[in-house]
Backbone as CSV, one residue per row, in Angstrom:
resi,resn,N_x,N_y,N_z,CA_x,CA_y,CA_z,C_x,C_y,C_z
1,MET,0.851,-1.195,0.000,0.000,0.000,0.000,0.880,1.236,0.000
2,ASN,0.642,2.145,-0.981,1.476,3.348,-0.999,1.002,4.339,0.060
3,SER,1.840,5.360,0.284,1.566,6.294,1.378,0.289,7.093,1.153
4,ARG,-0.006,7.422,-0.125,-1.219,8.214,-0.390,-2.485,7.432,-0.041
5,VAL,-2.496,6.150,-0.420,-3.654,5.316,-0.112,-3.800,5.163,1.404
6,GLY,-2.665,4.989,2.103,-2.708,4.852,3.559,-3.273,6.085,4.220
7,LEU,-2.851,7.263,3.771,-3.360,8.517,4.337,-4.847,8.684,4.061
8,LEU,-5.262,8.269,2.845,-6.671,8.380,2.497,-7.527,7.503,3.410
9,LEU,-7.076,6.256,3.627,-7.823,5.348,4.491,-7.890,5.871,5.932
10,LEU,-6.773,6.459,6.393,-6.763,7.032,7.743,-7.759,8.176,7.844
11,PHE,-7.778,9.024,6.804,-8.702,10.154,6.786,-10.148,9.676,6.823
12,LEU,-10.457,8.664,6.006,-11.826,8.167,5.950,-12.242,7.520,7.268
13,SER,-11.304,6.856,7.935,-11.638,6.232,9.217,-11.936,7.288,10.277
14,LEU,-11.172,8.395,10.232,-11.414,9.478,11.180,-12.758,10.135,10.927
15,VAL,-13.092,10.317,9.641,-14.393,10.885,9.297,-15.508,9.996,9.808
16,GLY,-15.317,8.683,9.677,-16.321,7.736,10.159,-16.518,7.836,11.656
17,VAL,-15.430,7.995,12.407,-15.530,8.136,13.856,-16.304,9.390,14.215
18,CYS,-15.976,10.498,13.499,-16.651,11.768,13.782,-18.144,11.668,13.474
19,LEU,-18.482,10.999,12.359,-19.878,10.901,11.965,-20.661,9.983,12.882
20,SER,-19.980,8.980,13.441,-20.681,8.025,14.294,-20.871,8.543,15.707
21,ALA,-20.109,9.574,16.095,-20.238,10.115,17.445,-21.570,10.830,17.582
22,PRO,-22.259,10.660,18.706,-23.549,11.328,18.880,-23.372,12.830,18.924
23,ALA,-24.220,13.534,18.197,-24.114,14.995,18.147,-24.606,15.589,19.457
24,LYS,-23.894,16.601,19.942,-24.310,17.293,21.152,-25.470,18.221,20.827
25,THR,-26.404,18.273,21.721,-27.507,19.208,21.546,-27.006,20.618,21.814
26,LYS,-27.797,21.593,21.395,-27.440,22.991,21.644,-27.301,23.244,23.135
27,HIS,-28.186,22.628,23.927,-28.132,22.789,25.379,-26.834,22.234,25.941
28,GLN,-26.403,21.053,25.441,-25.172,20.440,25.936,-23.958,21.270,25.561
29,ARG,-23.941,21.781,24.325,-22.780,22.555,23.886,-22.607,23.801,24.731
30,LYS,-23.707,24.427,25.123,-23.622,25.642,25.910,-23.084,25.375,27.302
31,ARG,-23.217,24.136,27.785,-22.824,23.827,29.154,-21.492,23.093,29.247
32,VAL,-20.770,23.010,28.140,-19.493,22.300,28.136,-18.400,23.209,27.582
33,ILE,-17.269,23.266,28.276,-16.109,24.030,27.826,-14.944,23.059,27.687
34,HIS,-14.453,22.869,26.461,-13.368,21.916,26.198,-13.698,20.539,26.773
35,GLY,-14.948,20.120,26.634,-15.351,18.805,27.088,-15.633,18.689,28.563
36,ARG,-15.495,19.794,29.310,-15.686,19.775,30.755,-16.894,20.627,31.107
37,PRO,-17.747,20.176,32.014,-18.905,20.989,32.393,-18.461,22.376,32.826
38,TRP,-19.208,23.398,32.434,-18.797,24.778,32.725,-18.739,25.052,34.214
39,PHE,-19.493,24.271,35.007,-19.527,24.515,36.445,-18.504,23.666,37.185
40,GLY,-17.640,22.925,36.475,-16.701,22.038,37.142,-17.355,20.685,37.362
41,LEU,-17.019,20.021,38.441,-17.534,18.682,38.681,-18.743,18.677,39.600
42,THR,-19.024,19.783,40.279,-20.196,19.888,41.147,-21.108,20.964,40.601
43,PRO,-22.331,20.610,40.202,-23.221,21.630,39.657,-23.592,22.666,40.702
44,LYS,-23.843,23.877,40.252,-24.289,24.932,41.142,-25.635,24.540,41.730
45,PRO,-25.805,24.679,43.045,-27.059,24.252,43.666,-28.262,25.024,43.128
46,THR,-29.382,24.343,43.080,-30.644,24.987,42.735,-31.540,24.899,43.959
47,VAL,-31.769,26.020,44.582,-32.568,26.051,45.800,-33.940,26.604,45.464
48,LYS,-34.973,25.784,45.672,-36.331,26.196,45.366,-37.017,26.705,46.628
49,GLY,-37.791,27.751,46.469,-38.517,28.292,47.600,-37.647,29.201,48.444
50,PRO,-38.127,29.590,49.619,-37.367,30.500,50.485,-36.089,29.857,50.994
51,LEU,-35.084,30.679,51.263,-33.820,30.171,51.780,-34.000,29.647,53.200
52,ASN,-33.119,28.719,53.576,-33.154,28.182,54.931,-32.988,29.306,55.945
53,PRO,-33.602,29.168,57.107,-33.381,30.185,58.141,-31.909,30.221,58.519
54,GLY,-31.382,31.387,58.666,-29.969,31.527,59.018,-29.086,31.892,57.854
55,VAL,-29.592,31.774,56.617,-28.790,32.110,55.440,-28.897,33.613,55.173
56,SER,-27.767,34.274,55.114,-27.768,35.729,54.933,-27.916,36.111,53.468
57,GLY,-28.260,37.369,53.256,-28.142,37.962,51.933,-26.721,38.443,51.727
58,ASP,-26.506,39.251,50.697,-25.164,39.765,50.413,-24.635,40.581,51.587
59,GLN,-23.397,40.268,51.980,-22.686,41.025,53.009,-21.380,41.523,52.404
60,TYR,-20.813,42.579,52.979,-19.567,43.122,52.444,-18.608,43.471,53.579
61,ILE,-17.339,43.287,53.290,-16.283,43.661,54.220,-15.214,44.433,53.448
62,ALA,-14.693,45.498,54.042,-13.639,46.281,53.405,-12.297,45.608,53.640
63,LEU,-11.646,45.216,52.565,-10.318,44.587,52.649,-9.317,45.368,51.812
64,LYS,-8.053,45.172,52.096,-6.999,45.919,51.410,-6.919,45.531,49.933
65,VAL,-6.732,46.533,49.100,-6.494,46.265,47.680,-5.159,45.553,47.509
66,ASP,-4.145,46.025,48.217,-2.808,45.423,48.147,-2.321,45.143,49.562
67,HIS,-2.251,43.873,49.914,-1.832,43.484,51.262,-0.328,43.613,51.481
68,PHE,0.427,43.841,50.409,1.881,43.777,50.515,2.564,45.104,50.221
69,ASP,1.787,46.178,50.163,2.331,47.520,49.962,1.717,48.425,51.017
70,SER,2.476,48.709,52.060,1.936,49.489,53.178,1.592,50.924,52.782
71,SER,2.135,51.381,51.677,1.828,52.751,51.228,0.480,52.824,50.511
72,ASN,-0.056,51.677,50.137,-1.352,51.637,49.464,-2.428,51.384,50.516
73,THR,-3.206,52.408,50.831,-4.232,52.302,51.867,-5.632,52.075,51.289
74,ASN,-5.720,51.845,49.987,-7.021,51.638,49.349,-7.645,50.321,49.801
75,THR,-8.964,50.302,49.857,-9.697,49.080,50.188,-10.746,48.810,49.110
76,TYR,-11.241,47.608,49.089,-12.351,47.252,48.202,-13.382,46.481,49.018
77,GLN,-14.570,46.322,48.463,-15.653,45.631,49.159,-15.726,44.181,48.697
78,GLN,-15.329,43.284,49.587,-15.418,41.859,49.268,-16.769,41.329,49.749
79,ARG,-17.431,40.596,48.863,-18.760,40.076,49.190,-18.642,38.724,49.900
80,TYR,-19.537,38.497,50.848,-19.561,37.208,51.544,-20.976,36.915,52.030
81,TRP,-21.189,35.686,52.471,-22.456,35.241,53.020,-22.183,34.346,54.226
82,TYR,-23.205,34.140,55.043,-23.055,33.215,56.168,-24.358,32.466,56.409
83,ASN,-24.240,31.346,57.102,-25.395,30.557,57.535,-25.119,30.122,58.969
84,ASP,-25.929,30.629,59.876,-25.717,30.305,61.293,-26.812,29.388,61.855
85,GLN,-27.597,28.747,60.978,-28.728,27.962,61.456,-28.329,26.732,62.261
86,TRP,-27.125,26.208,62.029,-26.698,25.007,62.749,-25.735,25.318,63.893
87,TYR,-25.302,26.549,63.978,-24.218,26.863,64.913,-24.685,26.886,66.359
88,SER,-23.837,26.321,67.191,-24.001,26.470,68.635,-22.626,26.700,69.235
89,ALA,-22.583,27.376,70.353,-21.315,27.745,70.980,-20.418,26.522,71.149
90,GLY,-19.169,26.676,70.774,-18.208,25.582,70.834,-18.051,24.835,69.531
91,GLY,-18.946,25.099,68.560,-18.836,24.444,67.258,-17.765,25.090,66.399
92,PRO,-17.351,24.416,65.328,-16.327,24.962,64.427,-16.939,25.987,63.475
93,VAL,-16.078,26.606,62.683,-16.506,27.545,61.644,-15.970,27.037,60.313
94,PHE,-16.849,26.827,59.358,-16.460,26.381,58.017,-16.416,27.591,57.094
95,LEU,-15.340,27.713,56.348,-15.189,28.816,55.393,-15.031,28.252,53.995
96,LYS,-16.078,28.396,53.185,-15.994,28.001,51.777,-15.369,29.145,51.004
97,ILE,-14.322,28.836,50.247,-13.587,29.849,49.491,-14.068,29.843,48.045
98,GLY,-14.506,30.990,47.572,-14.944,31.096,46.188,-13.768,31.022,45.229
99,GLY,-14.023,30.489,44.053,-12.987,30.390,43.029,-13.190,31.417,41.939
100,GLU,-12.892,31.010,40.706,-12.861,31.941,39.580,-14.233,32.117,38.943
101,SER,-15.201,32.521,39.747,-16.546,32.817,39.246,-17.311,33.565,40.328
102,ALA,-18.400,34.194,39.935,-19.260,34.849,40.914,-19.875,33.803,41.837
103,GLN,-20.128,34.194,43.087,-20.708,33.287,44.064,-22.101,33.780,44.464
104,ASP,-22.855,32.922,45.152,-24.112,33.356,45.756,-24.441,32.429,46.917
105,ASN,-25.477,32.809,47.671,-25.745,32.089,48.918,-26.427,30.735,48.745
106,SER,-26.688,30.315,47.502,-27.265,28.984,47.311,-26.313,27.886,47.795
107,TRP,-25.009,28.159,47.783,-24.034,27.176,48.263,-24.183,26.921,49.765
108,LEU,-24.763,27.874,50.478,-24.964,27.707,51.916,-26.385,27.273,52.248
109,ALA,-27.283,27.405,51.281,-28.686,27.092,51.519,-29.041,25.653,51.158
110,ASP,-28.237,25.023,50.312,-28.504,23.649,49.886,-28.019,22.691,50.974
111,ALA,-28.941,22.052,51.651,-28.597,21.180,52.778,-28.063,19.823,52.341
112,ASP,-28.010,19.555,51.040,-27.548,18.250,50.557,-26.076,18.227,50.167
113,LEU,-25.391,19.344,50.282,-23.969,19.389,49.950,-23.135,18.840,51.105
114,LEU,-21.943,18.351,50.792,-21.056,17.842,51.841,-20.790,18.920,52.888
115,LEU,-20.546,20.136,52.416,-20.245,21.246,53.328,-21.367,21.456,54.336
116,THR,-22.602,21.532,53.848,-23.715,21.826,54.740,-24.094,20.621,55.594
117,LYS,-23.937,19.416,55.050,-24.199,18.222,55.858,-23.235,18.153,57.037
118,LEU,-21.963,18.420,56.770,-20.972,18.411,57.853,-21.252,19.521,58.861
119,ALA,-21.718,20.660,58.348,-22.042,21.770,59.253,-23.172,21.374,60.195
120,ALA,-24.204,20.733,59.652,-25.332,20.310,60.488,-24.896,19.264,61.518
121,GLU,-24.008,18.364,61.104,-23.548,17.303,62.011,-22.646,17.828,63.119
122,ASN,-21.949,18.936,62.836,-20.941,19.426,63.781,-21.277,20.774,64.402
123,ASN,-22.537,21.218,64.222,-22.975,22.507,64.785,-22.063,23.650,64.384
124,ALA,-21.779,23.702,63.078,-20.810,24.670,62.565,-21.486,25.925,62.023
125,MET,-20.792,27.030,62.160,-21.126,28.270,61.458,-20.472,28.171,60.086
126,VAL,-21.144,28.655,59.038,-20.605,28.521,57.689,-20.544,29.887,57.009
127,PHE,-19.395,30.155,56.390,-19.210,31.372,55.603,-18.832,30.991,54.174
128,LEU,-19.126,31.890,53.269,-18.669,31.791,51.876,-18.141,33.148,51.472
129,ILE,-16.913,33.202,50.958,-16.374,34.468,50.470,-16.160,34.385,48.959
130,GLU,-16.372,35.505,48.312,-16.209,35.606,46.871,-14.786,36.075,46.569
131,HIS,-14.156,35.428,45.615,-12.777,35.764,45.242,-12.699,37.163,44.641
132,ARG,-11.676,37.898,45.011,-11.487,39.235,44.445,-11.484,39.203,42.918
133,TYR,-12.071,40.222,42.319,-12.208,40.406,40.871,-13.365,39.619,40.253
134,TYR,-14.092,38.849,41.044,-15.216,38.079,40.493,-16.526,38.527,41.133
135,GLY,-17.617,38.362,40.385,-18.912,38.770,40.907,-18.924,40.247,41.251
136,LYS,-19.338,40.548,42.485,-19.383,41.946,42.941,-18.185,42.322,43.803
137,SER,-17.202,41.440,43.901,-15.999,41.726,44.696,-14.925,42.354,43.811
138,GLN,-15.251,43.510,43.277,-14.369,44.174,42.323,-13.360,45.071,43.040
139,VAL,-12.109,44.876,42.724,-11.021,45.580,43.402,-10.741,46.934,42.754
140,THR,-10.887,47.010,41.441,-10.575,48.227,40.689,-11.775,48.601,39.811
141,PRO,-11.823,49.850,39.345,-12.966,50.290,38.536,-13.140,49.505,37.249
142,ASP,-12.055,49.014,36.680,-12.131,48.192,35.480,-11.005,47.176,35.524
143,GLN,-11.003,46.275,34.548,-10.004,45.210,34.541,-9.037,45.367,33.380
144,ASN,-8.521,46.579,33.222,-7.473,46.740,32.223,-6.197,46.077,32.732
145,THR,-5.234,45.940,31.863,-4.034,45.165,32.200,-3.331,45.671,33.446
146,ALA,-3.217,46.992,33.580,-2.517,47.558,34.738,-3.229,47.211,36.046
147,ASN,-4.553,47.191,36.025,-5.313,46.922,37.245,-5.308,45.461,37.656
148,LEU,-4.933,44.579,36.756,-4.947,43.156,37.083,-3.773,42.725,37.964
149,LYS,-2.886,43.655,38.302,-1.734,43.271,39.123,-2.151,42.850,40.533
150,TYR,-3.378,43.200,40.932,-3.839,42.802,42.257,-4.613,41.482,42.232
151,LEU,-4.687,40.872,41.062,-5.373,39.585,40.939,-4.337,38.467,41.051
152,SER,-4.232,37.891,42.232,-3.271,36.806,42.442,-3.739,35.932,43.600
153,SER,-3.263,34.703,43.609,-3.564,33.795,44.718,-2.994,34.344,46.016
154,ARG,-1.849,34.982,45.927,-1.196,35.532,47.127,-2.077,36.592,47.789
155,GLN,-2.656,37.471,46.967,-3.551,38.494,47.510,-4.826,37.855,48.060
156,ALA,-5.346,36.855,47.354,-6.573,36.190,47.796,-6.375,35.488,49.137
157,LEU,-5.212,34.894,49.334,-4.921,34.230,50.596,-4.827,35.242,51.739
158,ALA,-4.270,36.403,51.435,-4.197,37.463,52.449,-5.591,37.994,52.772
159,ASP,-6.490,37.998,51.775,-7.888,38.354,52.047,-8.471,37.425,53.108
160,ILE,-8.209,36.141,52.952,-8.720,35.146,53.906,-8.168,35.414,55.305
161,ALA,-6.885,35.734,55.359,-6.234,35.968,56.650,-6.810,37.188,57.367
162,ASP,-7.303,38.167,56.623,-7.941,39.331,57.245,-9.421,39.083,57.526
163,PHE,-10.039,38.245,56.711,-11.459,37.963,56.866,-11.747,37.213,58.168
164,ILE,-10.923,36.233,58.477,-11.186,35.368,59.637,-11.205,36.149,60.957
165,PRO,-10.200,36.963,61.261,-10.273,37.723,62.522,-11.458,38.687,62.562
166,ALA,-11.774,39.283,61.406,-12.896,40.227,61.368,-14.215,39.521,61.693
167,MET,-14.439,38.330,61.121,-15.665,37.594,61.389,-15.672,37.018,62.814
168,THR,-14.511,36.643,63.306,-14.413,36.148,64.680,-14.893,37.202,65.658
169,THR,-14.486,38.446,65.411,-14.914,39.549,66.272,-16.382,39.878,66.064
170,LYS,-16.816,39.985,64.813,-18.186,40.393,64.508,-19.215,39.421,65.049
171,PHE,-18.935,38.117,64.952,-19.909,37.108,65.349,-19.568,36.433,66.684
172,ASN,-18.603,36.986,67.391,-18.225,36.469,68.711,-17.860,34.987,68.637
173,LEU,-16.907,34.668,67.756,-16.502,33.283,67.511,-15.138,32.954,68.132
174,GLN,-14.761,33.683,69.159,-13.467,33.464,69.791,-13.332,32.012,70.261
175,GLY,-12.200,31.420,69.915,-11.926,30.044,70.324,-12.423,28.988,69.348
176,ALA,-13.229,29.391,68.362,-13.745,28.413,67.397,-12.653,28.002,66.411
177,LYS,-12.693,26.763,65.998,-11.729,26.253,65.025,-12.255,26.505,63.611
178,TRP,-11.438,27.158,62.786,-11.818,27.465,61.404,-11.304,26.371,60.475
179,ILE,-12.185,25.913,59.584,-11.839,24.909,58.573,-12.147,25.514,57.199
180,THR,-11.176,25.528,56.316,-11.412,26.055,54.974,-11.836,24.923,54.037
181,PHE,-12.701,25.269,53.081,-13.216,24.322,52.092,-13.046,24.914,50.698
182,GLY,-12.761,24.057,49.722,-12.697,24.516,48.337,-12.495,23.346,47.392
183,GLY,-12.764,23.594,46.122,-12.567,22.585,45.091,-11.860,23.170,43.891
184,SER,-10.982,22.391,43.270,-10.185,22.851,42.133,-9.299,24.012,42.577
185,TYR,-9.371,25.160,41.886,-8.519,26.293,42.278,-8.754,26.683,43.733
186,SER,-10.017,26.785,44.140,-10.282,27.165,45.525,-9.896,26.047,46.495
187,GLY,-9.795,24.812,45.995,-9.255,23.737,46.819,-7.792,23.952,47.132
188,ALA,-7.062,24.455,46.132,-5.663,24.809,46.371,-5.577,25.958,47.370
189,LEU,-6.454,26.953,47.235,-6.464,28.070,48.179,-6.750,27.584,49.600
190,ALA,-7.671,26.629,49.720,-7.988,26.090,51.046,-6.755,25.456,51.688
191,ALA,-6.024,24.653,50.908,-4.830,23.994,51.432,-3.714,24.997,51.720
192,TRP,-3.488,25.913,50.770,-2.426,26.917,50.962,-2.709,27.805,52.172
193,SER,-3.981,28.164,52.375,-4.313,29.035,53.503,-3.980,28.354,54.826
194,ARG,-4.226,27.058,54.900,-3.892,26.308,56.121,-2.389,26.278,56.334
195,MET,-1.619,26.137,55.243,-0.159,26.102,55.355,0.408,27.460,55.757
196,LEU,-0.148,28.532,55.181,0.377,29.872,55.437,-0.059,30.442,56.776
197,TYR,-1.281,30.100,57.201,-1.845,30.731,58.395,-2.345,29.674,59.382
198,PRO,-1.461,28.811,59.864,-1.894,27.755,60.797,-2.387,28.309,62.127
199,ASP,-2.024,29.546,62.440,-2.509,30.163,63.674,-3.981,30.566,63.563
200,LEU,-4.467,30.716,62.324,-5.861,31.101,62.099,-6.737,29.923,61.676
201,ILE,-6.151,28.962,60.948,-6.926,27.899,60.314,-6.505,26.549,60.877
202,TYR,-7.486,25.844,61.438,-7.218,24.565,62.100,-7.071,23.424,61.104
203,GLY,-7.841,23.458,60.021,-7.800,22.386,59.036,-8.338,22.854,57.704
204,ALA,-8.159,22.031,56.684,-8.604,22.391,55.338,-9.127,21.157,54.617
205,VAL,-10.175,21.362,53.815,-10.699,20.324,52.934,-10.536,20.857,51.515
206,GLY,-9.497,20.384,50.828,-9.204,20.848,49.481,-9.443,19.730,48.482
207,SER,-10.541,19.809,47.728,-10.883,18.769,46.772,-10.306,19.087,45.394
208,SER,-9.505,18.158,44.851,-8.932,18.303,43.502,-8.155,19.601,43.338
209,GLY,-7.465,20.025,44.362,-6.717,21.276,44.293,-5.382,21.103,43.585
210,PRO,-5.115,21.885,42.526,-3.819,21.818,41.840,-2.758,22.573,42.636
211,VAL,-2.247,21.955,43.681,-1.366,22.664,44.616,0.078,22.768,44.128
212,GLN,0.439,22.014,43.092,1.793,22.096,42.543,1.821,23.059,41.356
213,ALA,2.814,23.917,41.325,2.928,24.894,40.234,3.188,24.186,38.900
214,VAL,2.469,24.611,37.870,2.632,24.071,36.529,2.819,25.240,35.567
215,VAL,3.920,25.228,34.810,4.214,26.355,33.933,3.208,26.438,32.780
216,ASP,3.010,25.334,32.080,2.095,25.314,30.927,0.821,24.628,31.352
217,PHE,-0.074,25.397,32.011,-1.276,24.826,32.616,-2.475,25.127,31.722
218,VAL,-2.701,24.277,30.712,-3.764,24.542,29.742,-5.127,24.178,30.332
């Protein structure tokens, strides 16, 4: 068999595979990015009816724009939510860390998630913070290239370190053990926060967190 015939047969076999594959519906295509669900591996909760008692609406805390430049005194409003319906004195505090998307309080209102099930079992207070630059937690007026210098994991981890003492004081949580939660990128943040701030964070649950640096991370 000459090379041209071989290439032709290979081409036809590939066409056959493509034609035999089931076509994705318009709905499926909209919900898949590079073959991966747009929401990651856990779908965003759908909470029907009124929210559980104890679930807050949007809350805001003023945090530093740049945690590592003492000459920069600017702050931004970081959005967060809490659910205190299961909490009793002496219980732990769970902190769900938002990743690279806008957040909302449905993550705290869905009682079927691992986070909320554990909270109910352990009488935990639960918080969710939105990552800087996502949703309504905007650090700068726009996201031009110069303004993106404050978008980093290092800054986000420092946000967590300032958030915990502020909430401890606001909600009278002195002595409570804080546990961070996250998945994928926020799973890495959960683990890194425990490593960087062991005086603030007792433990971490980091699911599928890419904690090792990868240069070409497609």
